C-alpha distance (Angstrom), angle and dihedral (degrees) to the residues before:
residue distance angle dihedral
X1 . . .
X2 3.77 . .
X3 3.79 89.4 .
X4 3.81 91.3 55.9
X5 3.80 92.4 47.9
X6 3.80 91.7 50.5
X7 3.80 92.0 43.0
X8 3.80 90.3 55.7
X9 3.79 92.9 47.6
X10 3.76 105.2 115.9
X11 3.78 111.6 147.8
X12 3.81 100.1 54.3
X13 3.85 95.5 51.6
X14 3.80 88.9 46.6
X15 3.80 91.2 54.9
X16 3.81 99.2 35.6
X17 3.79 100.7 51.1
X18 3.74 121.8 62.7
X19 3.79 97.8 172.8
X20 3.82 119.5 79.8
X21 3.82 88.3 -141.6
X22 3.81 92.0 66.4
X23 3.80 101.3 45.1
X24 3.78 123.3 119.8
X25 3.78 123.8 -116.2
X26 3.80 94.0 -102.8
X27 3.79 92.6 54.0
X28 3.81 92.1 46.6
X29 3.80 91.1 50.8
X30 3.79 91.5 48.2
X31 3.79 90.1 52.1
X32 3.82 89.3 60.1
X33 3.80 89.9 68.0
X34 3.77 123.0 80.6
X35 3.79 129.6 -162.1
X36 3.79 99.9 -106.8
X37 3.78 102.5 21.6
X38 3.76 140.5 16.0
X39 3.77 132.2 -150.0
X40 3.79 96.5 -128.7
X41 3.80 94.8 -173.9
X42 3.79 92.3 58.0
X43 3.81 91.4 40.1
X44 3.81 95.3 51.6
X45 3.79 93.4 43.8
X46 3.80 92.4 51.4
X47 3.81 91.6 48.0
X48 3.80 90.3 48.8
X49 3.80 92.7 51.0
X50 3.82 91.5 46.7
X51 3.81 90.4 50.3
X52 3.79 93.1 48.3
X53 3.81 90.4 51.1
X54 3.82 89.3 55.7
X55 3.83 95.9 41.4
X56 3.83 99.3 49.6
X57 3.84 96.2 64.9
X58 3.80 89.6 44.9
X59 3.79 91.6 54.0
X60 3.80 92.3 50.5
X61 3.81 93.3 45.2
X62 3.80 96.8 37.6
X63 3.81 91.8 107.5
X64 3.80 90.8 61.0
X65 3.82 93.8 46.7
X66 3.79 91.5 52.7
X67 3.81 92.6 44.6
X68 3.81 90.8 52.0
X69 3.80 92.8 49.5
X70 3.80 92.3 48.2
X71 3.82 93.2 47.5
X72 3.81 91.3 48.3
X73 3.79 91.0 55.1
X74 3.82 92.9 51.0
X75 3.80 96.4 58.8
């Protein structure tokens, strides 16, 4: 759950980092949008890459997540 809370953190990284090299994925994606128009190609590609980066470790470690859930239910 801590991972989800930190993943959703948006305001603090926006305030704390001044360099574009140190921004989080959420802040970088939000910077792709403008007030009156949005470049949807760039927006969708950045969201896809950010999702793939989060999904790949889950797929490799899925066995351990399932094992932990099953063992928790047996106690």
